[in-house]
C-alpha positions in Angstrom: -51.2 77.8 -38.5 -49.8 76.0 -41.4 -46.4 75.5 -39.8 -47.9 74.4 -36.6 -49.8 71.5 -38.4 -46.4 70.4 -40.0 -44.6 70.7 -36.9 -47.1 68.3 -35.3 -47.4 65.9 -38.3 -43.4 65.5 -37.9 -43.5 64.9 -34.3 -46.1 62.3 -34.9 -44.0 60.4 -37.2 -41.0 60.6 -35.1 -43.0 59.4 -32.1 -44.6 56.6 -34.3 -41.3 55.5 -35.4 -40.0 55.4 -31.6 -43.1 53.2 -30.8 -42.4 50.7 -33.4 -38.5 50.3 -32.5 -40.0 49.8 -28.6 -42.5 47.3 -30.0 -39.7 45.5 -32.0 -37.7 45.2 -29.1 -40.5 44.0 -27.1 -41.6 41.6 -29.5 -38.1 40.2 -29.9 -38.1 36.3 -29.9 -34.8 36.4 -27.8 -36.2 38.2 -25.2 -39.3 35.9 -24.7 -37.3 32.6 -24.1 -36.3 31.7 -21.1 -32.4 32.0 -20.3 -30.1 29.3 -18.9 -30.1 31.3 -15.5 -34.1 30.9 -15.3 -33.7 27.2 -16.1 -31.2 27.2 -12.9 -33.4 29.1 -10.9 -36.2 26.7 -11.8 -34.2 24.1 -10.9 -33.2 25.6 -7.4 -36.6 26.1 -6.6 -37.4 22.2 -7.4 -34.4 21.2 -5.0 -34.6 23.5 -2.4 -30.7 23.5 -1.9 -30.4 19.8 -1.8 -27.9 18.1 -4.0 -28.4 16.7 -7.4 -26.8 13.4 -8.8 -26.2 12.1 -12.1 -27.6 9.1 -13.1 -30.9 6.9 -12.5 -32.8 9.1 -15.2 -32.7 8.8 -18.7 -34.2 11.6 -20.7 -34.8 10.7 -24.4 -35.5 13.4 -27.2 -34.4 13.5 -30.9 -31.0 15.1 -31.5 -32.5 16.9 -34.4 -36.2 18.1 -34.4 -37.9 19.7 -38.0 -40.7 20.8 -36.0 -40.6 22.3 -32.5 -44.2 21.8 -32.2 -44.6 18.1 -31.4 -41.2 16.6 -30.1 -41.7 13.2 -28.4 -39.8 13.1 -24.8 -39.4 10.0 -23.1 -38.1 10.0 -19.3 -37.3 6.8 -17.7 -36.0 6.6 -13.9 -34.4 3.1 -12.7 -36.4 2.4 -9.6 -37.8 -0.6 -8.3 -41.4 1.4 -7.5 -41.9 -0.3 -4.4 -43.5 1.0 -1.0 -39.9 1.7 0.2 -38.2 2.8 -2.7 -40.1 4.8 -5.6 -40.1 7.9 -7.9 -42.3 11.0 -6.2 -42.1 13.3 -8.8 -40.4 13.9 -12.5 -39.9 17.4 -13.3 -38.8 18.6 -16.9 -37.0 21.7 -17.4 -35.9 23.1 -20.8 -33.6 26.6 -20.7 -35.0 27.7 -24.1 -38.8 27.7 -23.7 -41.0 31.0 -22.3 -41.1 29.1 -19.6 -38.6 26.8 -18.4 -40.6 24.2 -16.2 -42.5 22.2 -19.0 -44.2 19.8 -16.5 -44.3 18.0 -13.8 -45.5 14.5 -13.0 -46.4 12.8 -10.0 -45.8 9.1 -9.2 -46.7 6.3 -6.6 -45.6 3.0 -5.7 -48.9 2.1 -7.5 -47.7 3.5 -10.8 -45.8 0.4 -11.4 -43.1 2.0 -13.6 -41.2 5.5 -13.6 -41.5 5.6 -17.6 -43.2 8.7 -19.1 -43.6 9.4 -22.7 -45.0 12.5 -23.9 -45.0 15.3 -26.6 -44.0 18.6 -25.6 -43.6 22.1 -27.5 -39.6 23.4 -27.7 -39.3 26.8 -28.9 -35.6 26.6 -29.8 -32.6 24.4 -30.0 -31.8 24.0 -26.1 -30.6 21.8 -23.4 -33.5 19.9 -21.7 -33.3 18.3 -18.0 -35.4 15.6 -16.2 -35.2 15.7 -12.4 -36.4 12.8 -10.1 -37.2 13.2 -6.7 -37.3 9.7 -4.9 -39.1 8.8 -2.0 -36.0 9.1 0.1 -35.7 12.8 -0.8 -32.9 12.3 -3.1 -32.5 14.1 -6.4 -31.4 12.7 -9.7 -31.2 14.1 -13.1 -30.5 13.3 -16.7 -30.1 15.7 -19.9 -30.2 15.9 -23.6 -29.8 18.7 -26.0 -31.8 18.9 -29.4 -31.5 21.0 -32.3 -34.8 22.5 -33.4 -35.1 24.1 -37.1 -38.6 25.4 -36.7 -39.3 26.8 -33.5 -42.6 26.5 -31.5 -43.8 28.2 -28.3 -43.1 31.8 -29.7 -45.6 34.3 -28.3 -45.8 38.3 -29.1 -45.7 40.5 -25.9 
């Protein structure tokens, strides 16, 4: 009987060790962050196969961020914002956050300007894109890279 109890305890210790290893792999921050491919997929869903041109969109974020919890992000799109020529949406995509699509803003000609300033959370050093869809259906993009020293957006699985 003593031998069976010892064997069972040894087996439970091994199972516990394997469980901790599996939990460590699941909780690994590298598996939580989106990958470049996921950001590319999010962009493909937004544009639905349309071409994306460079220009018109200026994305401004600090090149070095001490704390990723509050990162000031500014997007401006060169547009007259008239009834015939305006920005319909602005999408902000980050390749290193748990979910690549950070936010989407919807605009109309009555918005006056296509300028947005907000604060976002960035999980890691990464490239961020701003994609603007114009009223004529065209897509324009701008991007910026930032180095984050203290990450945000980490979540335990």
